C-alpha positions, 0 to 999 in steps of 0.5 A: 842361836843360843849355845848350851854351855851351862854344864861346862861352866858349872864344872869350872866352878870347882876348878881354880887356876894354880897361879891365881890369887885367892879370891872369894868366888863362893858368893857372887853377886846375884844377877837380879836387877840393877840401878842405873845412873848417868855417869856424864850428867854432872861432868860439864863435858860432852860425849863422856866415855868411861875407860875403866872401873876399878874394884874400889868403885872408881871410874876413869873417863874422859870427855870433850870440853870445847876442842880439848879432852878432859880426863877425870876420876869419879866416885860416889862420894867425891864426884868428878876429879879432873886431872890436868896433867892428862888433859890434851887435844889429841884426836884419840882421847883413849890414849890419854887414859887407858886404864888404872888400878885400885891404888889410883895409878893411871896409865896413858900416853902423851906426845913428847914433841910439839907436832905429836910425832913421838909418843911415850907411855906414862903413869900418873899418880896423885901428888907425883905427876907423870912418869914416862916409860921408855920404849924397848931398845931400838924403838921410838914410841911407847903406848900404855894399855893397862896396869895391875895392882902390882904396878906392872904396865903393859903396852906397845913399843915400836913405830907410831901406832896405826891400824896395822900392827906391823913392827909393833911389839907387846911389852911389859914394864915392871914396877921399876919401869924396866921394860921386857919384850913379850915374845911372839909366835914365829910367823908374827909380824907384830902384836898388841897386848890388851890386858894384864891381871894381878897375877902378871898374866898378859893377853893380846894378839899377834898378827900373822899371815893367816889372821890374828892369833890370841896369846896369854903370857906370864914370866913363869910359863912364857907364851901360850896360844889361846887355842880355838880363837879365830880372827878373820875379822875384828875379833880378839881377846878382850879381858881376863880375870885373876884366874887366867880366864879370858873372854873376847870375840871370835869369828866363825863361818857356818855358811855365813860369817859371824862373830860370837863371844867366847870364854877360854881357860887352859882347863876348858879351851875355847867355849862359845858363849852364843848369843840372844835367842831370836837374834842374828849370829853376833855377840861380843864379850868385853870384860870378866870378873873373878866370879866369872860374870861376863859383860858384853853385847849381842844382837837380839830380835830388836837390835843391839843389846847390852848383856851379861852372862852369869857365873853359870853361863846363862845370857841375860839382856841387861835392858830387862834387868833395870829398875826403872823407877824414874820417868827418864829411866823408861827411855834408856837403852843399853847397847854394850856392857863394857866393864864389871867389878867383883861387886857386880858394878857395871859400866855400859854404853847406850842412849836415850830413845827420845833424843838418841844421845849416846851416854855412859851409865853405871849399873849397881845391883839393886836391893831386894825388898824384905817384904816382897822378893819381886820388888827392888829398891835403888834408894830413890 
């Protein structure tokens, strides 16, 4: 069922968070059509995935080369730049490169013992190599999750990471690598952060006896709950923009259990983003830009679809917005929209329907024809 939220989000367009930096929101990129490119096609790697996309149009990703994992930066001009210091053979490649900022600093996690028993969060910068970030006092392991343009890193400090968050603490390292433990709710048994914005706001979730509880935190205002977020399953806050607007997934029960993407701000509280018409009760939001465009996935009548919510809260199937000029493009199906920049660049996960081989794609806004507004060009 598609929920009516357009009037709520239009009202938000005149509201700006008091703690946010000034960002041009007056002219968001049009959601019309998108050009599509396979980000892993020329890498020489198998099972390529993109972990992050910055505002400069660079992608941070990884893929398998034999039994090892290679980490790379990609942009249109230079192609793939492999980062030897972050290559590894760990079972979880996302640990190697979790995020990066517009200045090219990458955060990840490295083993500091041959048997991999202890982990350290690291920052990598071209020409400077790896910098290790110590856990909070009394803890043995640290894991990096995200970095902002101020050089602040958020991550986890505590026992060796597992599916359980018991004993884990959300932490933030400042640009001088000094660690601060982010407070938890009184009934919390552990917590993990998920993202930090350029204002220094952090989102994450605490584990409690009643399930997960989302939070937003900054040094000035402290810890606040993301009210209305309910995690009885695998839901969680996922991303925030520089205005403190948060998106993620929340569980619900209306006779059957389901999950919906949600939008949250301190002005509106939690707003259900709904799902595709004709589908089942299932949608997820993974990223939001400063124009309040949101990407994620939903289940339509034909199955899983990558989707985008425009700045007015309307949901669109990204598969229906692709410019499919090339023959091979006819067979591509996008399952998840993962990241989106302020310029409207999107990374998405999907497959080729002919061989079912999963791949990662870059979507960029197409150019409308000057003679015919219904025609779009990808410069092919």
